[in-house]
Kinemage of the C-alpha trace (Angstrom):
@kinemage 1
@onewidth
@group {chain A} dominant
@subgroup {mainchain}
@vectorlist {calphas} color= white
{ca met a 1} P -0.328 13.335 3.211
{ca leu a 2} L -2.319 10.802 5.163
{ca leu a 3} L -1.273 7.167 5.455
{ca leu a 4} L -3.898 4.697 6.655
{ca ile a 5} L -3.424 1.214 8.047
{ca gly a 6} L -6.164 -1.197 9.053
{ca ile a 7} L -8.920 0.990 7.616
{ca asp a 8} L -11.385 -0.275 5.037
{ca lys a 9} L -10.952 1.018 1.454
{ca asp a 10} L -14.485 2.425 1.296
{ca ile a 11} L -13.990 4.382 4.515
{ca ala a 12} L -10.602 5.594 3.261
{ca lys a 13} L -12.274 6.891 0.102
{ca lys a 14} L -14.808 8.856 2.171
{ca ile a 15} L -11.988 10.290 4.295
{ca glu a 16} L -10.129 11.328 1.141
{ca glu a 17} L -13.242 13.029 -0.261
{ca asp a 18} L -13.946 14.881 2.994
{ca leu a 19} L -10.342 16.050 3.385
{ca gly a 20} L -9.672 16.837 -0.255
{ca ile a 21} L -6.176 15.377 -0.041
{ca asn a 22} L -4.529 12.177 -1.208
{ca val a 23} L -4.960 9.327 1.225
{ca phe a 24} L -2.840 6.213 0.910
{ca ile a 25} L -3.749 2.788 2.262
{ca leu a 26} L -0.699 0.835 3.318
{ca gly a 27} L -0.870 -2.918 3.077
{ca lys a 28} L 1.190 -5.546 4.841
{ca glu a 29} L 3.907 -5.345 2.179
{ca ala a 30} L 4.793 -1.851 3.471
{ca glu a 31} L 5.773 -3.232 6.903
{ca asp a 32} L 9.484 -3.536 6.170
{ca lys a 33} L 9.818 -0.266 4.243
{ca leu a 34} L 11.332 2.862 5.757
{ca val a 35} L 8.724 5.506 6.482
{ca lys a 36} L 10.786 8.092 4.565
{ca asp a 37} L 10.687 5.862 1.472
{ca ile a 38} L 6.931 5.437 1.802
{ca val a 39} L 6.312 9.196 1.993
{ca ala a 40} L 8.830 9.926 -0.781
{ca asn a 41} L 6.973 7.659 -3.183
{ca pro a 42} L 3.469 7.277 -1.790
{ca gln a 43} L 1.237 4.715 -3.365
{ca asn a 44} L -1.465 2.410 -2.257
{ca leu a 45} L 0.453 -0.665 -1.194
{ca glu a 46} L -2.661 -2.608 -0.524
{ca asp a 47} L -2.758 -6.344 -0.418
{ca asp a 48} L -5.328 -6.267 2.368
{ca asp a 49} L -6.577 -2.966 3.687
{ca thr a 50} L -7.364 -4.413 7.104
{ca trp a 51} L -4.250 -6.540 7.598
{ca his a 52} L -3.458 -4.986 10.966
{ca glu a 53} L -5.742 -5.596 13.927
{ca arg a 54} L -5.496 -1.904 14.873
{ca lys a 55} L -6.251 1.236 12.888
{ca phe a 56} L -3.619 3.902 12.284
{ca ala a 57} L -3.684 7.322 10.665
{ca ile a 58} L -0.178 8.663 10.094
{ca met a 59} L 0.023 12.279 9.026
{ca his a 60} L 3.054 13.584 7.175
{ca gly a 61} L 3.861 17.200 6.381
{ca met a 62} L 0.657 18.572 7.875
{ca asn a 63} L 0.327 21.791 9.823
{ca asn a 64} L -1.804 22.111 12.980
{ca glu a 65} L -4.943 23.143 11.098
{ca glu a 66} L -4.646 20.178 8.734
{ca val a 67} L -4.150 17.806 11.679
{ca lys a 68} L -7.262 19.233 13.362
{ca lys a 69} L -9.214 18.718 10.142
{ca val a 70} L -8.120 15.065 9.951
{ca leu a 71} L -9.193 14.470 13.551
{ca ser a 72} L -12.509 16.198 12.892
{ca val a 73} L -13.255 14.095 9.803
{ca phe a 74} L -12.596 10.865 11.702
{ca lys a 75} L -14.846 12.042 14.535
{ca thr a 76} L -17.614 13.170 12.148
{ca gln a 77} L -17.518 9.824 10.345
{ca gly a 78} L -17.623 7.949 13.655
{ca ile a 79} L -14.353 6.115 13.051
{ca lys a 80} L -13.162 4.960 16.468
{ca asp a 81} L -10.146 3.307 18.037
{ca val a 82} L -7.665 4.906 15.644
{ca ile a 83} L -4.115 5.616 16.693
{ca phe a 84} L -3.111 8.975 15.247
{ca ala a 85} L 0.472 10.066 14.716
{ca thr a 86} L 2.515 12.604 12.842
{ca thr a 87} L 5.868 11.742 11.365
{ca thr a 88} L 9.038 13.073 12.960
{ca glu a 89} L 12.617 13.267 11.745
{ca thr a 90} L 13.308 10.190 13.863
{ca ser a 91} L 10.283 8.131 12.801
{ca leu a 92} L 10.973 8.798 9.115
{ca asn a 93} L 14.097 6.651 9.478
{ca trp a 94} L 12.247 3.697 11.005
{ca glu a 95} L 10.689 0.758 9.266
{ca leu a 96} L 6.913 1.063 9.293
{ca ser a 97} L 6.617 -2.012 11.548
{ca asp a 98} L 8.866 -0.353 14.156
{ca leu a 99} L 6.782 2.819 14.048
{ca leu a 100} L 3.552 0.858 14.483
{ca asn a 101} L 5.023 -1.057 17.434
{ca glu a 102} L 6.109 2.211 19.067
{ca leu a 103} L 2.649 3.707 18.543
{ca leu a 104} L 1.018 0.623 20.067
{ca glu a 105} L 3.272 0.872 23.137
{ca glu a 106} L 2.461 4.567 23.535
{ca asp a 107} L -1.253 3.861 23.163
{ca glu a 108} L -1.130 1.198 25.897
{ca tyr a 109} L 0.852 3.532 28.159
{ca phe a 110} L -1.677 6.366 27.806
{ca lys a 111} L -4.619 3.985 28.284
{ca lys a 112} L -3.033 2.763 31.518
{ca ile a 113} L -2.521 6.312 32.767
{ca lys a 114} L -6.132 7.168 31.954
{ca lys a 115} L -7.370 4.003 33.694
{ca asp a 116} L -5.286 4.696 36.816
{ca lys a 117} L -6.748 8.184 37.276
């Protein structure tokens, strides 16, 4: 399962077609939901597909080959500046907003490391 945040509906549809899996766009109303509840009952919770200033692709229940395919599709379609993540036992118990904040912090940390090299 692939959860998208901050990505246009038309692009999400192309991603879904290329991957051949269900892709769900999460809108702002998903912010306060637990990630485990979102993945247990996935649905497009879209009030505005680009409500977040950043783009996220959260992969749940995917093996390494599936993850590689997701990354490849994004690269092939030229979709840039996406923060990719896979769910963990810990992150499943977080509210989506907490997960996004953690991913943003990690992204900034890795950008700083790359810049300092």
